[in-house]
N, C-alpha and C positions, 0 to 999 in steps of 0.2 A: 789609068788608071785609079780606083778609087778606094781610098780607107777609111774605115770605121773603126773606132776602141769603144770599149766597154768595161767596167767595172763591175763585177760582182761578187755577193758571198757567198761563199759555198760552207754549209753545216753541214752534220750528219742527217739531213735528207737529200735524197738526189736533186739538183737542179740541173735545167737546160742551159749551156752555157753559148750553145749556139745552133742554127738552123739555118740550111743553106734553101734559099729559094728559089734563085734564078742564077743558070750558068755556072761555071765551074769557078771558085774561089779558092783564095789560100787562106787559112787561119793560123796566127800563133798564139798559145795561150803560158802565160806566167805568174806569178803569185810572189807573197812577203816574203822574205828571208825566212830562213827555220821554217818553213810550214812545208805540211805533208800534203798532198790531195790526191784523188785517184779520179782516173778518166774512166769513160766509158760510154755505154748507152743507158737509154733509162732504166734497166736495172743495175745501174751501177752500185757496187759496195766497196768497205775498204778491204775486203779478203779477195772481190774477183777484178776488179778496179785495177788500171795500168796506174803504177804507182810515180807522183813527182813528186820531186824536193827541191820547193822555191824555186827561186831564183835560177839556182846550179841548173837544173835541170826543165828545158822549155820543150814545149811539142810545138811541132809544124805540122801540115797537113793540108794536101789539097782534097777538096769536099766537093759533092754534085749535089742538084738539086736534091730536096729531101733527107740529107743526111744529118744526124742530130750527133751532139757531144754533150754530155752529160759529166758533172764530176760531184764530188762526195768527198768530206771530209771526216775526222774525229773531233773535229771542233769547229772552230769558226775561220775559215782563209778569205782573203781578200785575193780574188784571181783577175787578172786584166788580159781581156782577148784583142787582140788586133786581126780585121779583115780586110783582105785586098781583093777586089773583085775588078774584071777587065772591062 
């Protein structure tokens, strides 16, 4: 299995954190301490997104080709993404 990691700054404009391109993969998402950000599709907002609260709350998911994960925040948050592929 191969791992990839990335660090992205999430602001008030939705940013794509991840796009699956081949095969089934697992992703983990985590952020700065005391940061709040929101996960969803390309239309994610601070109102409709899944709220995440810094490192105390991690997001883990299996994704398939074509799946995308987007994030937005009320300010500026550093978000880390770890991807494991078969």
